[in-house]
N, C-alpha and C positions, 0 to 999 in steps of 0.2 A: 504494500500500500504506500509506503514511504517513497519507494522508487517511482511509482506511478505519479505521485504528487510532484516529485522532482522533475520528471519528464514534462508534466503539464506546465510547471512553472517555467522551465527552460523554453518550452514551446511558446508560451505567452511572451517571454522576454524577446525571443527572436521575432515574433510578430510585431511587437512594439518597436523594435529597432528598425523595421523596414519603413522607409518613407515612401509608401505607395500612394501616389496621387491619381485621381481619376483623370481619364483622358478627356480632352475637349471634343474629340471626334465621336463620342458615343451618341447613338441615336436615341432619341427620347422614347419613353415607354409608350406614349400615345401613337407614335408612328409604327411601332412593332405590333401593337395589338394588346389585348388583355391576357393572352395565354402565357406570355413571358413574364416572369417575376424578377425580383431583384437577384443580382449575381454577386456571390462572394468569391473572392480569389484569395487563396492561401498559398504562402510559400513556406515550405518545411525543409528541414535539414535531413536529407535522405541518409547520409552517413551516420547521423546520430540516432537513427531508428525512429524518427517521428512520423514516418509514413503510416505505420499501423495506428498511431494515435490520431492522425489526420483522418484515416478511414473510419475510426470509431466515431469521431465528431461528425463526419458526414452522415453516417447512419443515424445518429441521434437527431441531427438537424433535419434530415429528410423525413423522419417519422413525425416530428412536431410541425415542420413547415415544408410540406411537399411542393410548394410553389417556388421554393428557392432553387437557384442553380448554383452549384458549388464547384469551383475549379481549384485544383491544387497543382503546384509545380515545385520542383526542387529549387531550393534557394542556396546559392553559394555565397556565404557572407565574406566580408573582407577579413583580412587576417586579424585586425584589432578587435572586431566584433566577435570573432570566434574565440579569441583569447579572453575577452571579458566574460563570455558565456561559460567558458570552462572554469574560470576563477569563481564565478558565482556558484557553480555546482560544487566546487570544493568547499567554499565557505558555508553553503547550506548543509553539507554533509556533517559538519562539526556541531 
């Protein structure tokens, strides 16, 4: 359980570290119709094992909000961000 909490915390830290901005080129919802819902885009660290956590979140979100479209991609953080994430894991483990 503690390991899962650490993974979730690191996953959240990585998501917060990403400066993801919406594109100005996106088509408005009214032009696409009412069948398409909001889209969530997640970046996860594949090498850290967050793909499985991402898939669990997708399953939970799809059950509660079936209209959501969820996309996930591998995120390759910069060296400094990766170092900070590893340090936080070490600090949390004490």
